[in-house]
ZAFI-178251 format. One record per residue: residue in one letter; residue number from 1; x, y, z of N, C-alpha, C in turn. Coordinates in nm, 4 decimals. Layout:
REM ZAFI-178251
r rest->A; nr->NUM; n.xx->X; n.yy->Y; n.zz->Z; ca.xx->X; ca.yy->Y; ca.zz->Z; c.xx->X; c.yy->Y; c.zz->Z
...
This chain:
REM ZAFI-178251
r rest->M; nr->1; n.xx->0.0936; n.yy->-0.1110; n.zz->-0.0087; ca.xx->0.0137; ca.yy->-0.0066; ca.zz->0.0100; c.xx->0.0917; c.yy->0.1273; c.zz->-0.0016
r rest->V; nr->2; n.xx->0.0472; n.yy->0.2184; n.zz->-0.0715; ca.xx->0.1155; ca.yy->0.3549; ca.zz->-0.0865; c.xx->0.1037; c.yy->0.4234; c.zz->0.0268
r rest->E; nr->3; n.xx->0.1873; n.yy->0.5043; n.zz->0.0824; ca.xx->0.1958; ca.yy->0.5891; ca.zz->0.2014; c.xx->0.1834; c.yy->0.7257; c.zz->0.1351
r rest->A; nr->4; n.xx->0.0792; n.yy->0.7911; n.zz->0.2353; ca.xx->0.0480; ca.yy->0.9284; ca.zz->0.1796; c.xx->0.1895; c.yy->1.0434; c.zz->0.2224
r rest->K; nr->5; n.xx->0.2309; n.yy->1.0963; n.zz->0.1113; ca.xx->0.3232; ca.yy->1.2256; ca.zz->0.1337; c.xx->0.2783; c.yy->1.3431; c.zz->0.2067
r rest->Y; nr->6; n.xx->0.1670; n.yy->1.3679; n.zz->0.1298; ca.xx->0.0971; ca.yy->1.5048; ca.zz->0.1462; c.xx->-0.0716; c.yy->1.4723; c.zz->0.2178
r rest->Y; nr->7; n.xx->-0.0864; n.yy->1.5524; n.zz->0.2936; ca.xx->-0.2493; ca.yy->1.5492; ca.zz->0.3533; c.xx->-0.2948; c.yy->1.6951; c.zz->0.2918
r rest->V; nr->8; n.xx->-0.3858; n.yy->1.6864; n.zz->0.2247; ca.xx->-0.4395; ca.yy->1.8274; ca.zz->0.1396; c.xx->-0.6150; c.yy->1.8463; c.zz->0.1871
r rest->R; nr->9; n.xx->-0.6146; n.yy->1.9466; n.zz->0.2163; ca.xx->-0.7580; ca.yy->1.9904; ca.zz->0.2800; c.xx->-0.8348; c.yy->2.0197; c.zz->0.1520
r rest->V; nr->10; n.xx->-0.9636; n.yy->1.9653; n.zz->0.1502; ca.xx->-1.0439; ca.yy->1.9815; ca.zz->0.0490; c.xx->-1.1478; c.yy->2.1019; c.zz->0.0720
r rest->I; nr->11; n.xx->-1.1362; n.yy->2.2198; n.zz->-0.0108; ca.xx->-1.1934; ca.yy->2.3626; ca.zz->0.0129; c.xx->-1.3192; c.yy->2.3643; c.zz->-0.0726
r rest->D; nr->12; n.xx->-1.4127; n.yy->2.4082; n.zz->-0.0242; ca.xx->-1.5615; ca.yy->2.4583; ca.zz->-0.1144; c.xx->-1.5446; c.yy->2.5692; c.zz->-0.1770
r rest->A; nr->13; n.xx->-1.5791; n.yy->2.6085; n.zz->-0.2941; ca.xx->-1.5143; ca.yy->2.7246; ca.zz->-0.3706; c.xx->-1.6561; c.yy->2.7958; c.zz->-0.3612
r rest->G; nr->14; n.xx->-1.7817; n.yy->2.7464; n.zz->-0.3334; ca.xx->-1.9090; ca.yy->2.8264; ca.zz->-0.3331; c.xx->-1.9811; c.yy->2.8053; c.zz->-0.4693
r rest->K; nr->15; n.xx->-1.9185; n.yy->2.7979; n.zz->-0.5763; ca.xx->-1.9416; ca.yy->2.7848; ca.zz->-0.7101; c.xx->-1.8851; c.yy->2.6811; c.zz->-0.7927
r rest->P; nr->16; n.xx->-1.9619; n.yy->2.6087; n.zz->-0.8943; ca.xx->-1.9109; ca.yy->2.5247; ca.zz->-0.9661; c.xx->-1.7738; c.yy->2.5662; c.zz->-1.0404
r rest->L; nr->17; n.xx->-1.6738; n.yy->2.5019; n.zz->-1.0496; ca.xx->-1.5390; ca.yy->2.5196; ca.zz->-1.1150; c.xx->-1.5302; c.yy->2.4431; c.zz->-1.2592
r rest->R; nr->18; n.xx->-1.4939; n.yy->2.5205; n.zz->-1.3418; ca.xx->-1.4736; ca.yy->2.4695; ca.zz->-1.4846; c.xx->-1.3874; c.yy->2.3668; c.zz->-1.5080
r rest->I; nr->19; n.xx->-1.4622; n.yy->2.2530; n.zz->-1.5310; ca.xx->-1.3725; ca.yy->2.1110; ca.zz->-1.5402; c.xx->-1.4161; c.yy->2.0523; c.zz->-1.6649
r rest->R; nr->20; n.xx->-1.3071; n.yy->2.0064; n.zz->-1.7372; ca.xx->-1.3319; ca.yy->1.9620; ca.zz->-1.8615; c.xx->-1.4494; c.yy->1.8522; c.zz->-1.8699
r rest->K; nr->21; n.xx->-1.5207; n.yy->1.8359; n.zz->-1.9800; ca.xx->-1.6337; ca.yy->1.7403; ca.zz->-2.0043; c.xx->-1.5976; c.yy->1.5888; c.zz->-2.0006
r rest->E; nr->22; n.xx->-1.4690; n.yy->1.5594; n.zz->-2.0380; ca.xx->-1.4779; ca.yy->1.4156; ca.zz->-2.0518; c.xx->-1.4208; c.yy->1.3446; c.zz->-1.9216
r rest->I; nr->23; n.xx->-1.3522; n.yy->1.4741; n.zz->-1.8018; ca.xx->-1.3247; ca.yy->1.4379; ca.zz->-1.6628; c.xx->-1.4490; c.yy->1.4082; c.zz->-1.5966
r rest->S; nr->24; n.xx->-1.5328; n.yy->1.5160; n.zz->-1.6118; ca.xx->-1.6683; ca.yy->1.5059; ca.zz->-1.5461; c.xx->-1.7386; c.yy->1.3865; c.zz->-1.5816
r rest->E; nr->25; n.xx->-1.7407; n.yy->1.3322; n.zz->-1.6980; ca.xx->-1.8283; ca.yy->1.2060; ca.zz->-1.7565; c.xx->-1.7316; c.yy->1.0900; c.zz->-1.6752
r rest->I; nr->26; n.xx->-1.6060; n.yy->1.0842; n.zz->-1.6785; ca.xx->-1.5296; ca.yy->0.9600; ca.zz->-1.6327; c.xx->-1.5716; c.yy->0.9360; c.zz->-1.4721
r rest->V; nr->27; n.xx->-1.6043; n.yy->1.0587; n.zz->-1.4033; ca.xx->-1.6366; ca.yy->1.0718; ca.zz->-1.2649; c.xx->-1.7829; c.yy->1.0233; c.zz->-1.2413
r rest->K; nr->28; n.xx->-1.8577; n.yy->1.0954; n.zz->-1.3138; ca.xx->-1.9976; ca.yy->1.0601; ca.zz->-1.3269; c.xx->-2.0357; c.yy->0.9073; c.zz->-1.3240
r rest->N; nr->29; n.xx->-1.9439; n.yy->0.8374; n.zz->-1.4217; ca.xx->-1.9719; ca.yy->0.7059; ca.zz->-1.4345; c.xx->-1.9665; c.yy->0.6264; c.zz->-1.3183
r rest->T; nr->30; n.xx->-1.8525; n.yy->0.6783; n.zz->-1.2457; ca.xx->-1.7745; ca.yy->0.5908; ca.zz->-1.1531; c.xx->-1.8818; c.yy->0.6311; c.zz->-1.0218
r rest->L; nr->31; n.xx->-1.8812; n.yy->0.7465; n.zz->-0.9865; ca.xx->-1.9715; ca.yy->0.7644; ca.zz->-0.8332; c.xx->-2.1266; c.yy->0.8123; c.zz->-0.8774
r rest->G; nr->32; n.xx->-2.1378; n.yy->0.8738; n.zz->-0.9933; ca.xx->-2.2979; ca.yy->0.9004; ca.zz->-0.9885; c.xx->-2.3186; c.yy->1.0240; c.zz->-1.0111
r rest->G; nr->33; n.xx->-2.4049; n.yy->1.0752; n.zz->-1.0897; ca.xx->-2.4316; ca.yy->1.2485; ca.zz->-1.1010; c.xx->-2.4555; c.yy->1.3173; c.zz->-0.9635
r rest->K; nr->34; n.xx->-2.5213; n.yy->1.2738; n.zz->-0.8552; ca.xx->-2.5591; ca.yy->1.3765; ca.zz->-0.7809; c.xx->-2.4261; c.yy->1.4277; c.zz->-0.6756
r rest->I; nr->35; n.xx->-2.3666; n.yy->1.3151; n.zz->-0.6562; ca.xx->-2.2269; ca.yy->1.3436; ca.zz->-0.5897; c.xx->-2.1145; c.yy->1.4434; c.zz->-0.6578
r rest->V; nr->36; n.xx->-2.1146; n.yy->1.4051; n.zz->-0.7768; ca.xx->-2.0308; ca.yy->1.4992; ca.zz->-0.8828; c.xx->-2.1009; c.yy->1.6168; c.zz->-0.8945
r rest->Q; nr->37; n.xx->-2.2105; n.yy->1.6845; n.zz->-0.8777; ca.xx->-2.2480; ca.yy->1.7886; ca.zz->-0.8663; c.xx->-2.1736; c.yy->1.8609; c.zz->-0.7348
r rest->K; nr->38; n.xx->-2.1857; n.yy->1.8064; n.zz->-0.6309; ca.xx->-2.1328; ca.yy->1.8566; ca.zz->-0.5216; c.xx->-1.9737; c.yy->1.8866; c.zz->-0.5241
r rest->M; nr->39; n.xx->-1.9142; n.yy->1.7757; n.zz->-0.6079; ca.xx->-1.7499; ca.yy->1.7806; ca.zz->-0.6116; c.xx->-1.7256; c.yy->1.8911; c.zz->-0.7206
r rest->K; nr->40; n.xx->-1.7748; n.yy->1.9221; n.zz->-0.7858; ca.xx->-1.7564; ca.yy->2.0390; ca.zz->-0.8824; c.xx->-1.7356; c.yy->2.1742; c.zz->-0.8274
r rest->R; nr->41; n.xx->-1.7618; n.yy->2.1933; n.zz->-0.6999; ca.xx->-1.7587; ca.yy->2.3100; ca.zz->-0.6111; c.xx->-1.6604; c.yy->2.2949; c.zz->-0.5464
r rest->E; nr->42; n.xx->-1.5550; n.yy->2.1906; n.zz->-0.5324; ca.xx->-1.4413; ca.yy->2.1807; ca.zz->-0.4451; c.xx->-1.3357; c.yy->2.1678; c.zz->-0.5173
r rest->Y; nr->43; n.xx->-1.2230; n.yy->2.2356; n.zz->-0.4343; ca.xx->-1.0670; ca.yy->2.2363; ca.zz->-0.4943; c.xx->-0.9925; c.yy->2.1640; c.zz->-0.3929
r rest->V; nr->44; n.xx->-0.8546; n.yy->2.1655; n.zz->-0.4349; ca.xx->-0.7469; ca.yy->2.1522; ca.zz->-0.3199; c.xx->-0.6280; c.yy->2.2414; c.zz->-0.3853
r rest->D; nr->45; n.xx->-0.5496; n.yy->2.2944; n.zz->-0.3022; ca.xx->-0.4248; ca.yy->2.3432; ca.zz->-0.3474; c.xx->-0.3012; c.yy->2.2414; c.zz->-0.3367
r rest->C; nr->46; n.xx->-0.2917; n.yy->2.2095; n.zz->-0.4383; ca.xx->-0.2308; ca.yy->2.0964; ca.zz->-0.5048; c.xx->-0.0821; c.yy->2.1175; c.zz->-0.4916
r rest->P; nr->47; n.xx->0.0157; n.yy->2.0261; n.zz->-0.4018; ca.xx->0.1114; ca.yy->2.0659; ca.zz->-0.3775; c.xx->0.2112; c.yy->2.0066; c.zz->-0.5055
r rest->L; nr->48; n.xx->0.1686; n.yy->1.9494; n.zz->-0.5778; ca.xx->0.2509; ca.yy->1.8900; ca.zz->-0.7096; c.xx->0.2375; c.yy->1.9808; c.zz->-0.8249
r rest->A; nr->49; n.xx->0.1087; n.yy->2.0167; n.zz->-0.8523; ca.xx->0.1111; ca.yy->2.1066; ca.zz->-0.9546; c.xx->0.1304; c.yy->2.2488; c.zz->-0.9123
r rest->G; nr->50; n.xx->0.1294; n.yy->2.2960; n.zz->-0.7973; ca.xx->0.1406; ca.yy->2.4098; ca.zz->-0.7267; c.xx->0.0278; c.yy->2.5367; c.zz->-0.7541
r rest->K; nr->51; n.xx->-0.0742; n.yy->2.4707; n.zz->-0.7673; ca.xx->-0.1745; ca.yy->2.5753; ca.zz->-0.7781; c.xx->-0.3098; c.yy->2.5037; c.zz->-0.7307
r rest->Q; nr->52; n.xx->-0.3993; n.yy->2.5692; n.zz->-0.7482; ca.xx->-0.5700; ca.yy->2.5280; ca.zz->-0.7123; c.xx->-0.6024; c.yy->2.4193; c.zz->-0.8279
r rest->V; nr->53; n.xx->-0.6321; n.yy->2.3109; n.zz->-0.7687; ca.xx->-0.6893; ca.yy->2.2132; ca.zz->-0.8761; c.xx->-0.8281; c.yy->2.1766; c.zz->-0.8572
r rest->P; nr->54; n.xx->-0.9351; n.yy->2.1813; n.zz->-0.9389; ca.xx->-1.0560; ca.yy->2.1241; ca.zz->-0.8889; c.xx->-1.0474; c.yy->1.9583; c.zz->-0.8624
r rest->F; nr->55; n.xx->-1.1302; n.yy->1.9321; n.zz->-0.7263; ca.xx->-1.1025; ca.yy->1.7980; ca.zz->-0.6800; c.xx->-1.1243; c.yy->1.6822; c.zz->-0.7864
r rest->L; nr->56; n.xx->-1.2219; n.yy->1.7025; n.zz->-0.8838; ca.xx->-1.2592; ca.yy->1.5942; ca.zz->-0.9724; c.xx->-1.1209; c.yy->1.5760; c.zz->-1.0380
r rest->E; nr->57; n.xx->-1.0626; n.yy->1.6625; n.zz->-1.0916; ca.xx->-0.8908; ca.yy->1.6224; ca.zz->-1.1321; c.xx->-0.8055; c.yy->1.5687; c.zz->-1.0378
r rest->C; nr->58; n.xx->-0.8080; n.yy->1.6148; n.zz->-0.9193; ca.xx->-0.7344; ca.yy->1.5382; ca.zz->-0.8037; c.xx->-0.7697; c.yy->1.3792; c.zz->-0.7728
r rest->Y; nr->59; n.xx->-0.9339; n.yy->1.3775; n.zz->-0.7844; ca.xx->-0.9479; ca.yy->1.2488; ca.zz->-0.7801; c.xx->-0.8949; c.yy->1.1203; c.zz->-0.8828
r rest->L; nr->60; n.xx->-0.8886; n.yy->1.2026; n.zz->-1.0030; ca.xx->-0.8504; ca.yy->1.0947; ca.zz->-1.1361; c.xx->-0.6795; c.yy->1.1134; c.zz->-1.1356
r rest->C; nr->61; n.xx->-0.6169; n.yy->1.2057; n.zz->-1.0489; ca.xx->-0.4807; ca.yy->1.1982; ca.zz->-1.0458; c.xx->-0.3992; c.yy->1.0568; c.zz->-0.9961
r rest->V; nr->62; n.xx->-0.2925; n.yy->1.0631; n.zz->-1.0699; ca.xx->-0.2236; ca.yy->0.9218; ca.zz->-1.0202; c.xx->-0.1676; c.yy->0.9186; c.zz->-0.8947
r rest->S; nr->63; n.xx->-0.1621; n.yy->1.0187; n.zz->-0.8115; ca.xx->-0.1036; ca.yy->1.0403; ca.zz->-0.6791; c.xx->-0.2124; c.yy->1.0430; c.zz->-0.5795
r rest->F; nr->64; n.xx->-0.3314; n.yy->1.0382; n.zz->-0.6287; ca.xx->-0.4501; ca.yy->1.0219; ca.zz->-0.5255; c.xx->-0.4747; c.yy->0.8994; c.zz->-0.4641
r rest->I; nr->65; n.xx->-0.4730; n.yy->0.8882; n.zz->-0.3421; ca.xx->-0.4698; ca.yy->0.7569; ca.zz->-0.2544; c.xx->-0.6138; c.yy->0.7599; c.zz->-0.2121
r rest->R; nr->66; n.xx->-0.6774; n.yy->0.8574; n.zz->-0.1352; ca.xx->-0.7903; ca.yy->0.8358; ca.zz->-0.0809; c.xx->-0.8586; c.yy->0.9754; c.zz->-0.0377
r rest->R; nr->67; n.xx->-0.9719; n.yy->1.0092; n.zz->-0.0122; ca.xx->-1.0471; ca.yy->1.1351; ca.zz->0.0518; c.xx->-1.1022; c.yy->1.0969; c.zz->0.1773
r rest->V; nr->68; n.xx->-1.0543; n.yy->1.1598; n.zz->0.2972; ca.xx->-1.1175; ca.yy->1.0914; ca.zz->0.3998; c.xx->-1.1284; c.yy->1.2319; c.zz->0.4817
r rest->K; nr->69; n.xx->-1.2624; n.yy->1.2631; n.zz->0.5422; ca.xx->-1.3307; ca.yy->1.3589; ca.zz->0.6282; c.xx->-1.2710; c.yy->1.4999; c.zz->0.5971
r rest->G; nr->70; n.xx->-1.3195; n.yy->1.5163; n.zz->0.4168; ca.xx->-1.2804; ca.yy->1.6520; ca.zz->0.3802; c.xx->-1.1011; c.yy->1.6475; c.zz->0.3591
r rest->E; nr->71; n.xx->-1.0127; n.yy->1.5633; n.zz->0.3724; ca.xx->-0.8648; ca.yy->1.5642; ca.zz->0.3559; c.xx->-0.8735; c.yy->1.4581; c.zz->0.2354
r rest->V; nr->72; n.xx->-0.7555; n.yy->1.4907; n.zz->0.1409; ca.xx->-0.7079; ca.yy->1.4028; ca.zz->0.0448; c.xx->-0.5693; c.yy->1.3452; c.zz->0.0817
r rest->H; nr->73; n.xx->-0.5551; n.yy->1.2258; n.zz->0.0615; ca.xx->-0.4259; ca.yy->1.1371; ca.zz->0.0954; c.xx->-0.3756; c.yy->1.1671; c.zz->-0.0273
r rest->C; nr->74; n.xx->-0.2378; n.yy->1.2117; n.zz->-0.0494; ca.xx->-0.1665; ca.yy->1.2319; ca.zz->-0.1697; c.xx->-0.0177; c.yy->1.1574; c.zz->-0.1706
r rest->A; nr->75; n.xx->0.0104; n.yy->1.0796; n.zz->-0.2729; ca.xx->0.1256; ca.yy->0.9844; ca.zz->-0.2766; c.xx->0.2520; c.yy->1.1025; c.zz->-0.3188
r rest->G; nr->76; n.xx->0.2310; n.yy->1.2079; n.zz->-0.3627; ca.xx->0.3265; ca.yy->1.3049; ca.zz->-0.4100; c.xx->0.4094; c.yy->1.2230; c.zz->-0.5120
r rest->I; nr->77; n.xx->0.3689; n.yy->1.1634; n.zz->-0.6223; ca.xx->0.4301; ca.yy->1.0926; ca.zz->-0.7255; c.xx->0.4575; c.yy->1.1920; c.zz->-0.8268
r rest->E; nr->78; n.xx->0.3679; n.yy->1.2561; n.zz->-0.8666; ca.xx->0.3439; ca.yy->1.3334; ca.zz->-0.9906; c.xx->0.2007; c.yy->1.3814; c.zz->-1.0200
r rest->Y; nr->79; n.xx->0.1809; n.yy->1.4977; n.zz->-1.0712; ca.xx->0.0329; ca.yy->1.5358; ca.zz->-1.1094; c.xx->0.0074; c.yy->1.5078; c.zz->-1.2226
r rest->K; nr->80; n.xx->-0.0693; n.yy->1.4164; n.zz->-1.2510; ca.xx->-0.0826; ca.yy->1.3598; ca.zz->-1.3994; c.xx->-0.2342; c.yy->1.2927; c.zz->-1.3778
r rest->I; nr->81; n.xx->-0.3168; n.yy->1.3371; n.zz->-1.4768; ca.xx->-0.4823; ca.yy->1.2546; ca.zz->-1.4920; c.xx->-0.4577; c.yy->1.1264; c.zz->-1.5405
r rest->R; nr->82; n.xx->-0.5190; n.yy->1.0576; n.zz->-1.4772; ca.xx->-0.5502; ca.yy->0.8989; ca.zz->-1.5277; c.xx->-0.6329; c.yy->0.9161; c.zz->-1.6296
r rest->H; nr->83; n.xx->-0.6546; n.yy->0.7994; n.zz->-1.7228; ca.xx->-0.7521; ca.yy->0.8067; ca.zz->-1.8419; c.xx->-0.7322; c.yy->0.9150; c.zz->-1.9391
r rest->E; nr->84; n.xx->-0.6087; n.yy->0.9507; n.zz->-1.9377; ca.xx->-0.5811; ca.yy->1.0215; ca.zz->-2.0884; c.xx->-0.4796; c.yy->0.9839; c.zz->-2.1756
């Protein structure tokens, strides 16, 4: 099992963030539409990308391990979206 290098807080932006349609569709097929609508309003301050990243992109990142109680456990490998 991969150990987390970073623990990143998930932040509510209050309004939906711009996310590429294919990312939204991949997550919607995995998790379901209702939860995706909530997650579209969330972002993380990504230590690998060095910027704010929408949570749905973070969820598909190769370094994403899990999300627990509003915190993302990140492996710190690299910022790269899976399924591309």
